[in-house]
N, C-alpha and C positions, 0 to 999 in steps of 0.2 A: 560280664553279661548276665550271669545267673542272678545276681542281686538286682540288677536293673530290670530284668524280666519279672522276678518275683515281686518287686515293689512297684511295678507299673500299675497306675490307677486304671479303673474301668474306662474303656473307650479311648485310651491314650496310645493306641498302637502306632499312630503316625509319628509321635515323638520318639517311641522306641526305635522305629526304623530310621528316623533322622540321625539318631546317635550311632546305630549299628550297621547301617546299610553298606558301609565300606568294607565290613568284615564278613558279612553273610550274604549269600545269594538268596533272593526271594522272588516269588511270583505271586500272581493274584490270590492263590490259595493260602499264602503265608501272611497276607495283610491282616488277617484276624488272628493275632497271636494270643488272644485272651484265653483260649483253651490250653495252650502250652503253659501260660502263666498259672492257670488254675491247677493243672496237674503238678506243676513244679511246687506250688504252695502246699499241696497235699503231702508231697514227699518231705518238704521242709518241716511241716508241723509234726509229722510222724517219725522224723529221723532220730529223735531222741528215745523212741520207744522200743529199741532193740529188735526182736524178732518180728514184731508187727511191721516195723519199718521195712524190713526185707521184702515182705510181700507187696507192700505199697510201691517200693522202688522197682521191683521186678515187673509188676503190672504196668507201671508208668513207662519203663524202658520198652516193654513189648508194644505198648500203645504208640510211642513215638516212632519206633521203627515201622510199625504197620502203617501209620499215617503217611510216612515218607514213601513207602513202597506202593501205596494206593493212590499216590498223587496223580491227578489227571495231567500234569505237565510233563510227565515222563522223566522226572528227576531221578528215578530209581536207577537209571543207567549210569548216573554219576556218583553213586554212593561210594564206590571204591575207585581209587586212583592209583596208577602205576607211575612211579618216578624213581629214576636211578636204580632200577632193578628191585625196587621194594614196593610192597602193596600198602597203601595208606587209606584210612577212612577219611572221606571228604568232610572235614569239620566246618566247611563254609556253608553247609546245609544246616539251617537252624535246628531242626529236630535232632540231628546227630550231635550237634554241639551241645544241646541241652542234655541229651542222653549221656554223652561223655562227661559233662560237668557233674551230673548226678552221680555217675559211677565213681568219679574221682574225689568228689567233695562232700558226699553225704554225711561223713563223720564230722565235718566242720560246720554244718548247717545249724543255725540257732535263730530263735526269735528274741528280739530285744525285750527285756523285762520291763521297760518303761511303756505303760499302756498308751501314752500320748505320742510315742515315736511315729514319725511319718515314713520311716524306712525300716520297718520291723524285721525284715528278713536280712540276715547278715551272715558272713562266714567268720567264725571265731578263729583267733590266732592261738588261744590256749583253751583247753577243755573247760576251764573254770570261768571263761568269759560269759557274762550274763547280759551285757549291754553292748550296743552296736559300735561304740567308739565316738559317737556324736557327743560333743561336750555337754549338751543339754541332758542327754541320757546318763552320762557319767555323773553329772551333778545330782541327778535324780537318785542314782544308786548310792552316792555318798550320803545324801540326806536320809534315805531309807535305812542305811546301816546305822547312822547316828540315832535315828528315832528308836530303832530296836535296842540299841545299847542303853539309851536313856530309860526306856521302858523296863529293861531288865535290871539296871544298876543305879538309876537316877535317885531313887528314894534313899538308898544306902549312901550314895556319894554326898547328897545334900545334908544328911544327918551327921556326917563325919566332921 
């Protein structure tokens, strides 16, 4: 869901909800998820900047919770659920799901190094991942690496 939201084009909220409506509760004030996306993208871009990212993440988490609690639909009553003698956060509410995703996945957030990538926001599997995993982006990365090698060693290799 995080990558789907972060990569959502402007004005494509309806497509987002078509894909995710079975997983998240929504009401009329959730139909404009563009602001959630914009806040998530801020976190994503700053996630690699260490301490700076902490303040962006904290601010975004506070904003998401405040947005939920100020909701005119009264969803604030459904933030916590009791089930089988345990207290649970209701992750069917999109702002809480985004907040939980940020809390748990911010260290995995990365931007694809291919400037032509259409899904630039991705969750990396290894800390060294620079590309989103799309074969087009992987090929771009291989070509980039070969160009750098040839620029550094090509003259020496050709003269040998």
